C-alpha positions as CSV (number, residue, x, y, z in Angstrom):
1,M,0.0,0.0,0.0
2,N,1.4,3.4,-0.9
3,A,1.8,6.0,1.8
4,I,0.3,9.4,1.3
5,K,3.0,12.1,1.2
6,Q,2.4,14.7,3.8
7,I,3.2,18.4,3.0
8,P,5.6,19.8,5.7
9,T,4.2,22.2,8.2
10,E,5.4,25.8,8.5
11,A,7.7,24.7,11.4
12,E,9.2,22.0,9.2
13,C,9.9,24.3,6.2
14,G,13.1,25.8,7.5
15,N,13.1,28.4,4.7
16,I,10.0,30.4,5.7
17,D,11.9,33.4,7.1
18,R,14.1,34.0,4.1
19,C,11.8,32.8,1.3
20,I,10.8,35.5,-1.2
21,A,8.2,33.5,-3.2
22,P,5.0,35.6,-3.6
23,L,2.8,32.5,-3.3
24,C,3.8,30.4,-0.3
25,P,2.1,27.1,0.6
26,Y,2.2,28.1,4.2
27,D,0.7,31.6,3.7
28,E,-2.9,31.7,5.0
29,D,-3.5,34.7,2.7
30,A,-2.0,33.1,-0.5
31,H,-5.4,33.4,-2.1
32,K,-5.1,37.2,-1.9
33,R,-1.7,37.3,-3.7
34,I,-0.6,37.3,-7.3
35,W,2.3,35.7,-9.0
36,Y,4.1,36.6,-12.3
37,P,6.0,34.0,-14.3
38,G,9.7,34.8,-13.6
39,E,9.1,35.5,-9.9
40,P,10.4,33.1,-7.3
41,I,8.6,29.8,-6.6
42,C,8.7,27.6,-3.5
43,I,11.8,25.4,-3.6
44,K,10.6,22.7,-1.2
45,R,10.2,19.1,-2.6
46,Q,6.9,18.2,-0.9
47,V,4.5,20.9,-2.0
48,P,0.9,21.2,-2.9
49,R,0.0,20.3,-6.5
50,W,-0.5,24.0,-7.4
51,V,3.2,24.7,-6.8
52,R,4.2,21.9,-9.2
53,I,1.8,23.5,-11.7
54,Q,3.3,26.9,-11.0
55,R,6.7,25.5,-11.9
56,K,5.4,24.3,-15.2
57,V,3.7,27.6,-15.9
58,A,7.0,29.4,-15.2
59,K,8.7,27.3,-18.0
60,R,5.9,27.6,-20.5
61,A,4.4,31.1,-20.1
62,K,5.1,33.3,-23.2
63,T,3.8,36.6,-21.7
64,P,5.7,37.4,-18.5
65,G,3.5,40.5,-18.0
66,L,0.4,38.5,-17.1
67,Y,-0.2,37.4,-13.6
68,F,-1.7,34.3,-12.0
69,I,-3.7,33.9,-8.8
70,L,-3.8,30.8,-6.6
71,S,-7.2,29.7,-7.9
72,D,-5.9,29.7,-11.5
73,L,-3.0,27.4,-10.5
74,E,-5.3,25.1,-8.5
75,A,-7.8,24.8,-11.4
76,M,-5.2,23.9,-14.1
77,Q,-5.2,20.3,-15.1
78,V,-2.6,20.5,-17.9
79,V,-0.2,23.3,-18.6
80,V,0.2,23.8,-22.4
81,R,-0.1,27.5,-23.1
82,P,-0.9,29.2,-19.8
83,T,-2.6,32.6,-20.0
84,G,-2.7,34.8,-17.0
85,H,-4.5,38.0,-16.1
86,D,-3.7,41.4,-17.6
87,P,-2.7,43.7,-14.7
88,N,-4.5,46.6,-16.5
89,Y,-7.9,44.9,-15.9
90,S,-9.2,43.8,-12.5
91,I,-10.8,40.4,-11.9
92,R,-13.6,39.7,-9.5
93,S,-12.8,37.6,-6.5
94,T,-14.9,34.5,-6.1
95,A,-14.2,34.3,-2.4
């Protein structure tokens, strides 16, 4: 039987005080933040699925001026040609 991988807690991270990633798996307010491809991403190995998606988006995004929010990354199933949000237009929060 396969064991379920547990994501480390904030105390187990060890990088939380010096990390500069705008979207952090340990940030309770991550849903309020935005991320542009090219900005730092969490470097931990055991991370939520959305961080792995974020890494793929960073490699494939063609327009670095468009941003992504946490719900975008959580909703993505496949990363082919990711399209973010234009900072010149606001989006409505679903929260």
